[in-house]
N, C-alpha and C positions, 0 to 999 in steps of 0.2 A: 718844252724839253721833255723828252720821253723819259718814262720811269723804268729804270733797269728792272729786269725780271726779279732780282733778289730783293726788290723793296715792294713787290707786289703780293707778298704773303705766300709765296709759293715755296715749296721745300726744293732744296737743292737737287739738282738732276744727277749728281754724283758726289762721290766723297761721303764724309761722316754725316749721319743723321742729326736733326735737331733734337731739342731737350724731350721730345717726347718719343723718339725714334728708338728701336729695339734692335738696331744692328749689332751683332756680337763683334768683339774685338777680332781683328785680323791676326792671322798667324804672325805677321811682322809686329803688331803691338804687343802680342803676348810675349814674343821672343824678347822685345826691347824691355818690357816690364819686368821679365824674370831676370834679364841681365843687370837692370838697374838695381833690383832687389839684391841680387848677389853682391854687386858693388858695395851697396850700403852695409851688407852683412860684413864684408870683408873689411870695411873701413872700421867698423867698431872693433875688430880684432886686431888690426895694425894700421899704421899710418903710411900708405904707399908714398913714393917719392912723387909720382905724378898721378892726379886724379884721374880716374876712369871715364869720367864723363865727357861730353863734347864741349869744345869751345863755344861761348855765347857772345854774339854780337847783337845788342839791343840798340836799334835806331829809333829815336823819339823825335818827331817833328812837333812845331809849336803852332797851335790854332789851325791845323790843317783838317778840314772837314772830309767826311766821307765821300762827299759828292765832288771834292776837288780831285780825285784820282781816277783816272781813265779806267782801271781795272774794276772800279766800283760805280762808275758812271760814263758810258760809252760816249755819252753826249757832252762830256765836259769840254770847255774851251781850252783847258790847260793840257800840256803833254808831259806825260810821266813814263816814258819808256822803260826806265830801269825799275821803279816800282812796279810796273806791269810785268816786267821780267820776273820779279820775286813771286809774283802771283802765278804766273804760268809754271815756275818751278816748286811752288810750295801750296800752302792751304790759306786760302782768302776766307775771312769771317765777314759775312755781309751783315751781321747784326752785332758788332763789337761797340763797347761802350767806355768811356771815360767814367771815373767814379766821380766827377764834378764837371761842372760847365765852365771852370777856369782851371789855371795851371797848377799852382802849388798843391792844391789838395790831391789832384790826380798824380802828380810826381810823388808826394808822400805815399799814395796808395801803392804805387810800383814798387817803391822802396821797402815797404813793410808788409805789403799784403793785407793792410787793415783799412777799414773805412775811416776816412780823415775825420768823421765826426767824433770819433772815438777821442781824438786828440785835440778837439776844437781847431782843427786846421781846415776851416770850412771855406776860406776865401784865399784869393792870392796874398801872399806875404808882402805888404800889410794893407789890404784894402778895408777901409771903415767908412765907406760912403753912407750917409744918413738919407732917408726919405721921410715918409710920413713918421716912421719910428726909428729909433736907434738901431743899429745892426747888432747881432748877437755877439757875446764876447769871443775874441779871437786870438789865437796864438799866432806869432809871427816867426816860427822857427820849428824845425823838427827837433824834438828833444833828444839830446845826447844818448839817454839811455834806450832809445829805439834800437832794435836789432834788425839790420838791413839785409837785403839780399846779397850785397857786397860782402858784408861782415861774414854772413853763412859761407860763400864761396871761397873767400879768402882763407878763413879757418880750415877749409877742406883742402887748401893747397893751390887754389886758382890764383893767378896773377890778376889784378883788378886795376881798371883805370877808367876815369871819368873824363870826357871831353865835351865842352859845351855849356849849355845852360843847367844851372843848379836851382836857384830861387827857393831853397829850403833853409837858408840860414848861412851865415858866414863866420869866420873866425876859427880860432884853433880848435874849439869844441863844436862846431855847428857846420863846418864845410864838409865836402866830400872826403877829405883827409881822415876826418874823425869819425866817418861813418863807414869804414870798410875799404875806401879806395886808396891804394897806395900812390897813385898817380892822378893829379887832378890838372887839368889844362882847361882854364876858362870858367871854372865854377865858382861863382860868387853869389851874393845874397839877392842882386838885382834880377829883374825879369827881363825886360826888353833890352837889347843892346844899345849902347849909346850910339853906334853906327856900326853899318855893316861893311864899311870901308875903313882900313887903317888911317888914322890912329883910332885904337879901340876904346881906350881909357878903361882898361880891364886889368886889375892887379895880378890876375892868374894868367894872363896871356900877354906876352911881350908884343908890342907894336911891330908890326911888319914893315916893308917899304910903304911909303905913301900911296894910298889907293889900292893896296892889297884887298881882296875880297874875303871877308870873314868866313863865309860858307866854304870857300876853297881851303882856306887856312886851317879850319877845323878837321877838313877831311885829311889834309896833310898830316896833321898831328895824329889822327887816328891810324892812318896808313903806317907811320912811323912805329906807332906802338904795336901793331899787328906784326910788323917785321921784327920788332924787339922780342916779342913774346912767341914767335913762331914755333918754337921748339918746346913750349910749354903749355898747359892749359891756361886759358884766360877768359875773363869777362870784361867786355869792353862795352861801356855804356856811353854811346854816342848821341848826344842830345843838341841837335841843331836848333837855333832860335828861329829859323824860318818856318812859315811866312809871317811871323808876328810883326807887328809895326815896330819901328819906323818902316814905310813902305820904301825900300830902296833895293835897286838890283843893277847889274851890269848894264851899261847903256845899250850895247848891241843887242841883248836879249830884250829889253824894254822896246826898242824900235822895232824888234821882229814882231812883237805883239801889238804894238800900235798898228802896223799894217794889217795883221790878222784881224784885228777888231773892226778895221774899216771894211774888209772883205765880208766879214761876219755880219756887220749891221747892213751891208748892200744886199746880201742874200736873205736876211732874216731882219727886216727893220724893227727896231725895239718901239714898243707902244710908249714906254717910259722906262728911264734908267733905275728909278726906284718905285716900288709900290708902297701902299699903306696897309699895314697888317694889324688888325685889331686884336687885342688880347682876348683870352676867353672871357675874362671878367672886365667890364667896361668901367674900370676904377680910374683911368687917367687917359692921357692922350695916346692915340694910336702912334705906333712906333714906325718910322722909316725902315724898310728892309729891301735890300738888293735883290732884284727878280731875275737878273740874268748874269752870267759869267762873262766879262769883256774887259776886266781892268787890266792894262797892259803891264803895269809894274808888278801886280800881284801874281800874274801869270809868268812873268820873268824870274820872280822870286821862287816859284814852285819848280821851274825848269831848272834853275840853278841848283836847288835843293837835290832834285832828282839826278842831275848830272854828277853831283858829288858822291851820292849814295852809289851810283854806278861805278865811280873810281874806286870806292873801298870793295865792293864786289868783285871787281876785276883783279885787286890785288889778292884777295882770298884765294881766287882761282890760281893766279900766278904762283903763289906759294905752295899751291897743293892742299890748302886747308879747308876748302869749301864743303868737301863732303864730311868733315868731321866738325862741322859748324853749325849751330843753330843761329839763324838770323831772324830777328823779330823786327817788323816794322809797324809803327803805330803813331798815334798823335795824342796830345793831353787833353783836348777838348774839341768841339766842333768849330766849324769855320766862321769867320767874323763877318756878320752880315748886317748889323743893325747900328753900328757906330764906327768911331775913329777911321773914317774913310769908306765905310761899307765896301770893302774890296771884294767880297765874293757873295754868291748866292748858293744856299744849301737846298733849295727846291728839289723834289718835292717836299722835303723835310722842313718842319716849321721851326722858326727862330734860328738861334745861332749860339755863338760863344756868350756866356752870361745868363743863358735861359735854360731851363730844366725841361724844355721840349726836345724832341729828337734832334733837331738841328744843332743844339748845344752840346748833346751828350754822345751822338753816334759819331764813330771815328773809324778810319780805315785801319784794318789789321791783317797782316800776312805774316805766316810763319813758315820758314824754309828750313827743312832739316833732310838732306838726301839720304836715301835709303830708308827712311822711316816715313816721312811725309810723302804721299802720292802726288806727283807734279799735277798742277792744274786743278786741284781738288777745292771744294768750297763747302761751307758749313753755315747754316742759318741759326746755329746755336748762340743764344746770347752769352757773350763772354764780356767781363769786366776788367778793368785794370788791377783790381784787387786779386785777380787770378794768376798774374804772372809769377809772383814769387813762388807759390807752392808749385806751379807747373815747371818752372825752370830748375828749381832745386830737386823736383822728382826726378827731371830728365838728367841732372848731374849726379844723382844718388846721394845727395846731401841732406841731412836732417836739419830742421829749423828748431830753434829753441822756443819759440813762442806760437801760440795758436794764430791762425790766420783766418780772416773772414773770407778769403777766397778759397776757390775750389781748383784743384789740379785739372787741366783738360789735357793732360798728357795721353790718355787713351784716345781722344780724338785724333791726336797727331798721327797715330797709327791706324786710323780708320775704325776705331771702336766707337762705343757709346759715349754720349756726352754726360758731364757731371750732373748729379742729381741736386737741384736746388729749387726752393720753393718761390724764391723771389729775388730781385735785385732792388737796392734802395738808393736814393739820393737825398741830400739834405743841404740846402744852400740858403742860410737865413741872412741874406745880405741884399743890398741894392746894387746890381752890377754896374761897371762902368759902361756896359752896353745897352743899359736900360732894362734889364730883366728884373722881374719882380722877386722878392723873398719867396722861396717855395721848396716843396719836397716832392718826391714822387716815388712810386713803387711800380715794378712790373713783374707780373706773374703770368707766365705762359705769353699769350698775345695781348693780354689786357694790361693798360697802364692807367694808373690813377695819378693826376697831378693835383697838388693842394697848394693854394695861396696862402701864406702866412700873415698877410695884413688883415684877412678877413674871415679865414677859415673855408672860404668856398673851395669847391673841388670839382673836377671834371674827369671823365672815364673815357678812355679811347680803345678801339680795337686795332692794334697796329697792323695785324695782317690784311684788314680791309681798308684801313685808313692810316697809312704811315705819316700823313701829313697832319695828323691830329687836328682835324677839321670838325669832326662831328662828335659832340659831348653825348654820351650814351648813359649817363648818370640818372636820368628821369627813366629811361627805358629799360635800364637794368639795375634798379635801386638795391636789390639785395647783394648782387656782386659788388657794386660800389661800396656798400656798407662793410662788407667782408675785407675788401682791400683796405679801406680806410682804417679799419680796426687793425689790420696787420701792420699798416705803415706807423700807427701810433704806438703799437707794441715795440716796434723796432726802435723808435725814438728813445723809449725808456731803456731799451736794451744797450743802447750805444751811449747814453747820457747826452742827448742832443740838447743844445742851447738854443733860445729862440730871440725874436725881436724884443727890445726894450723900450719902454716908454721915453719920450722927451720930458724934459722938465717941465712940470705943469701941464702935460699933455695927457691925453687919455691912455689907457692900458691897452696893450696890444692884444691879439688873439693868442690863445694858448691851446694846445691839443690837450 
């Protein structure tokens, strides 16, 4: 599989510069920022009937890796023409990250702009798998007193709606309705859907006709809400469960990709369906990892997801709303490549969902905002899911009541400079369902340090030269490794990180 240019450490050939760039903000960006500042000032003086900011449609996929999308991987087996259209019309971030290698923590970060470690929301709700040690203490819900992006926008006059997967708690004080969304369709505590075909067994989504496709139904619900709010400002959070397990898709699409897989195998015979990938630290059995993309059901799920995204985009066009709407498309973690069916490959990135390697953290990200974002632009600036809240609130001219760990990348959208940050951090003190080890990571510039919580061992990688994290540079660059380790440990203290616990009668685990 060829490695896309965006993963070879090269700077983008057009569009915004990366974190070290010095490009000045464009006139468009300056004008946009001035307008937003004026809107914010006016809002403090009076409450307008209609917010001055754009509509926001946030589309979130589940377990979709960066290498699963054609716009980020031209050699992918999957077909994503509508997501590719977004990339042609917007800004594609080639080094975008989820705040966690699993779903609930990343969803928490999107809603709050905070690192999930601060709230002990460090695993999917409620994953407590033990290994050599007991996992760290874990919350299994987003606290009612969190102030979310939906609450901030609703307080500024936006209509707010949540459609699809929630997985941040349920009940009167924990579901989307309690966190700023006036409409909730399908958002419950659970993660994976019971089925992608009706009956859904979802208390927030009435069953459709037998065999109705969940992905299509959620798009229908989203389109109806867009039509309902067309004359107002709105924030639609459209959270598709695809392509999370169970692996189910419309039969016609599955058959299409079965045929494609046969042709693919004939032209490029596989040496093996799965490979064996050693951990950096030989502390356990090697993990099976899928080494090629040819799973017909998974491919069908991705096309079904892409098709429904296209229908939502078409409705925005038909209603004349596209030009005044920010569309964000991303995923909550990397692709599933090491367990639960091994449906995809993240190569050249290492690992997948449940791992703190790039394959578990790197996600596709596209932002489209006509008139502000230059069509077909790209940025290699590292962006995290903690950055969405400050960015979108800035774009809407809305102030947030609480400090955010994220940084606004609004200037990037207009062609300006990247946000200045010293590092990005991850903390996953759990044994993942996908075989990943408990660990943490820090990225500063192109350097990334990965730490194993079972034994305190660490490895250093240069992502520009080695995006697959194969060559440990910690012995060649001991001073840099030590500095990054010190910075990571300081961050643990800053956010109140919790770590592994000893089993009854067992040895004590490592502590930073």
